[in-house]
N, C-alpha and C positions, 0 to 999 in steps of 0.2 A: 430429515432430508427434504421433505416437501416445503418446510418453512424456509430453508435456504434457497430452494428453487424459486420460491415466490418473492424473494427479497428484492427490494428496490435500491439496494446499495451496491456500489462498486468501490473497489480499492484502487487508487491511482498511486503508483510508486515512482520514485525518482523526482520528486518535486523539491526544488531548492528552498526548503523552508528556512534555512539558516540565513537567507538573504532578506528576510522580513516580509515575505509575501503574505498579504492578508487574504482572508476568505473571500472578500468582495472582489479583490483584484484577480484572484484565482478563478472565481466564478465568471467574471467578464472574459478572461483568457479562454476558459473552456468553451463558453458559448460562442465566442468569435471563431475559435478553431473548428468547432463543429459546424458552424455556418459555412466556413470556407470549404468544408468537406461535403456540403450539400444537405446537412441536417439542420432544419429550421424550426422544428416543433419541439424543442427540448425545454424542460422546466426542471431546474435544480431547486430542490427543497432546502437542502442543508449541506454544508461542507464542514467537516470536522478536521481542523488543522492541528488540534491539540494532541492527537494520538501520535502523530509523527513517527517515532520509533527510529531504529537504526537505518531503515531503508527509505526514510523521508517520504512516508506515505500519508495520504489523506483519504478519508471516507467521504464519498459523495452520494447523497440520497437524491434520487430523482422522483418525479411525481407519479410515474406510472411504470409498472414492471416492464412494459414493452420498450421503454427508453433505455433500459440497461444495455441491450445489444447495440443501440445507437452510440452509447458512451464508449463502447469497445472500439469504435472507429478511431479513437484518440490514441490507441496503442501504437507506439513508435513516433508520435509527434514530439518535436523538441520544445521543451519549456525551460528557459533560462540555461541553455546549453546541455541539458540532459534529456535523453529520450524517455518519455513516460511509458510505464507498463500499466496496463489496465486489466483488471480481473474482477470476477464476481466475488462476493463474500463467500468464503468456504471453498473457493477454487484454489487448490494448493499449487504451488510452483516448485520447481527444483530448489530455488533460492529460499523460499519460505520453509520448505522441509529441511534444508541444510541448517538454517538458522535455528529451527526448533530442536534439531539434533544436538547442535553445539550448546544450546541452553540446557538441555536435559543432561548432557554429559558433564557440563560444568557443575550443575546442581548435584548430580550424583557424586562427583568427585569431592565436593565440599562436604556432603553428608557422610561419606565413607572415610573422610580424612585423607584423601588422595594427595592433597597438597603437602602433608607432613612426610609421606613416603617419598615424594619427589626430592624434598630437601635432604632427607636422610640418604637417599641414593646418590645425590651429588657430592656428599661428603666422603663417600667411600671410593 
């Protein structure tokens, strides 16, 4: 718990990664957006655009733990037509909990052979 609390990484969701946005372009956008919100002392160490996932998220590591709260000011800012959602690493949302539940149910169904019983039920 303490390790998560001391994290310098935030997750930003709803980034249109399918439009070919590079990490450098994204970094420039984030810094410009923060500056327009009055945050001038932000240092982004790394942006991981490779993890992406179903919710088009990126992991952004900042230089100092105090900068994490400043990054949260980007929550609701529009990027390429989508409103960004910003959260700390380990901070669960309703959507991430729902996604985890769907993944778990799908895996359980595959393990128990639930797909076979569905096809058998549809034949009767």
